[in-house]
C-alpha positions as CSV (number, residue, x, y, z in Angstrom):
1,X,4.1,6.1,-44.3
2,X,1.1,3.7,-43.9
3,X,3.1,1.7,-41.2
4,X,3.8,4.9,-39.2
5,X,0.1,5.8,-39.2
6,X,-0.9,2.3,-38.1
7,X,1.8,2.4,-35.3
8,X,0.6,5.8,-34.0
9,X,-2.9,4.6,-33.9
10,X,-2.2,1.3,-32.1
11,X,0.6,2.2,-29.8
12,X,-1.5,4.4,-27.5
13,X,-3.9,1.5,-27.0
14,X,-1.1,-0.7,-25.7
15,X,0.2,2.1,-23.4
16,X,-3.3,2.7,-21.9
17,X,-4.1,-1.0,-21.6
18,X,-1.0,-1.8,-19.6
19,X,-1.5,-2.0,-15.9
20,X,1.0,-2.0,-13.0
21,X,1.7,-5.2,-11.3
22,X,2.9,-5.1,-7.7
23,X,5.9,-7.2,-6.8
24,X,4.7,-10.1,-4.5
25,X,5.5,-9.5,-0.9
26,X,7.9,-12.1,0.7
27,X,5.8,-13.0,3.8
28,X,8.7,-14.7,5.7
29,X,11.1,-11.9,5.0
30,X,8.6,-9.1,6.0
31,X,7.7,-11.0,9.2
32,X,11.3,-11.3,10.1
33,X,11.9,-7.5,9.5
34,X,8.9,-6.7,11.7
35,X,10.3,-8.8,14.5
36,X,13.7,-7.2,14.1
37,X,12.1,-3.8,14.4
38,X,10.1,-4.9,17.4
39,X,7.0,-4.3,15.4
40,X,7.7,-0.6,15.3
41,X,7.8,-0.3,11.5
42,X,4.8,-0.3,9.1
43,X,4.8,-3.5,7.1
44,X,3.8,-1.7,3.9
45,X,6.7,0.8,4.3
46,X,9.1,-2.2,4.9
47,X,7.8,-3.8,1.7
48,X,8.2,-0.6,-0.3
49,X,11.8,0.2,0.8
50,X,12.9,-3.3,-0.1
51,X,11.1,-3.5,-3.4
52,X,11.1,0.0,-4.9
53,X,13.5,2.9,-5.0
54,X,12.5,6.0,-3.1
55,X,12.2,9.0,-5.5
56,X,11.9,11.5,-2.7
57,X,12.9,12.0,0.9
58,X,10.2,11.8,3.5
59,X,8.1,14.9,3.5
60,X,5.1,16.5,5.3
61,X,6.7,15.2,8.5
62,X,4.6,15.6,11.7
63,X,6.2,15.1,15.1
64,X,4.5,13.8,18.2
65,X,4.0,16.6,20.7
66,X,5.4,14.4,23.5
67,X,8.3,13.0,21.6
68,X,10.2,15.5,19.5
69,X,12.6,12.8,18.1
70,X,10.0,10.7,16.4
71,X,7.7,11.4,13.5
72,X,4.1,10.2,13.7
73,X,3.2,11.0,10.1
74,X,5.0,11.4,6.8
75,X,4.7,10.9,3.1
76,X,7.2,9.6,0.6
77,X,7.3,8.9,-3.1
78,X,8.8,5.8,-4.8
79,X,9.6,4.8,-8.4
80,X,6.7,4.0,-10.8
81,X,4.8,7.0,-9.3
82,X,4.0,5.2,-6.1
83,X,2.9,7.5,-3.3
84,X,2.9,6.4,0.3
85,X,1.7,8.1,3.5
86,X,1.3,6.9,7.1
87,X,-0.1,8.5,10.2
88,X,-0.3,7.3,13.8
89,X,-0.4,10.5,15.7
90,X,-3.3,9.9,18.1
91,X,-2.3,8.1,21.3
92,X,-5.4,6.0,21.4
93,X,-5.9,5.9,17.6
94,X,-4.7,3.3,15.2
95,X,-2.5,3.7,12.1
96,X,-3.7,4.9,8.8
97,X,-1.7,4.1,5.6
98,X,-2.4,5.3,2.1
99,X,-0.8,3.9,-1.0
100,X,-1.4,5.4,-4.5
101,X,-0.2,3.2,-7.3
102,X,-0.3,3.4,-11.1
103,X,-3.5,1.7,-12.4
104,X,-3.1,-1.8,-11.0
105,X,-4.6,-5.2,-12.0
106,X,-7.3,-5.9,-9.4
107,X,-6.2,-9.5,-8.8
108,X,-2.6,-8.3,-8.2
109,X,-3.9,-5.8,-5.6
110,X,-6.1,-8.4,-3.9
111,X,-3.2,-10.9,-3.7
112,X,-0.9,-8.2,-2.5
113,X,-3.3,-7.2,0.4
114,X,-3.6,-10.8,1.4
115,X,0.2,-11.3,1.5
116,X,0.8,-8.1,3.4
117,X,-1.8,-9.2,5.9
118,X,-0.1,-12.5,6.3
119,X,3.2,-10.7,6.9
120,X,1.9,-9.2,10.1
121,X,-0.3,-11.9,11.5
122,X,-3.0,-11.4,13.9
123,X,-5.5,-13.9,15.4
124,X,-8.6,-12.2,13.9
125,X,-10.5,-13.7,11.0
126,X,-10.4,-11.4,8.0
127,X,-12.3,-11.6,4.7
128,X,-13.4,-9.8,1.6
129,X,-16.7,-8.1,0.9
130,X,-18.7,-9.4,-2.1
131,X,-17.1,-6.9,-4.6
132,X,-13.6,-7.7,-3.3
133,X,-13.0,-4.0,-2.7
134,X,-12.8,-4.2,1.2
135,X,-10.8,-6.6,3.3
136,X,-11.2,-6.6,7.1
137,X,-12.2,-8.4,10.2
138,X,-15.2,-10.6,9.6
139,X,-16.8,-9.4,12.9
140,X,-16.4,-5.7,12.0
141,X,-14.3,-5.1,15.2
142,X,-10.7,-4.3,15.9
143,X,-8.1,-5.3,13.3
144,X,-6.8,-4.1,9.9
145,X,-9.0,-2.8,7.2
146,X,-8.0,-2.5,3.5
147,X,-10.0,-0.8,0.8
148,X,-9.2,-0.7,-2.9
149,X,-10.4,2.2,-5.0
150,X,-9.8,2.6,-8.7
151,X,-9.6,5.8,-10.7
152,X,-9.0,6.3,-14.4
153,X,-5.2,6.3,-13.9
154,X,-4.5,5.1,-10.4
155,X,-5.3,2.4,-7.8
156,X,-5.6,3.6,-4.3
157,X,-5.2,1.3,-1.3
158,X,-6.3,2.7,2.1
159,X,-5.4,0.8,5.2
160,X,-6.3,1.3,8.8
161,X,-5.2,-0.9,11.7
162,X,-6.7,-0.3,15.2
163,X,-9.8,-0.4,17.3
């Protein structure tokens, strides 16, 4: 009985203390997939569909007004309670991507962002802010911006690429 009591007190600590670790992006493979798609696919979405099983179909689909065959925004869920959304509906606007993950180790998230960025190279210098919560162009201009936000149970990565 004493062993059961100790186990029930300690087990929740291990469950709460565990954090999710993102699978490392394969930079060369993602870069090749981007080239094959003529850079029409979102690199984060390519990463997800090759590393995690979808747990839903695409939903909250929004079609472009001028092109009824293509969607400019959607959401999709993946295993491990990963939630993904992308939107690129404005003609002159950029692309917004949101990723909600189980609570993720900060170093894992930082490394993931850097590898995702390397997968879709651009000739603009990028760097981290002092707290390593934001990654973006060092000149503050056009490029890709990433922001990590932690909540009690989740890690959220917001991304924007554009002007």
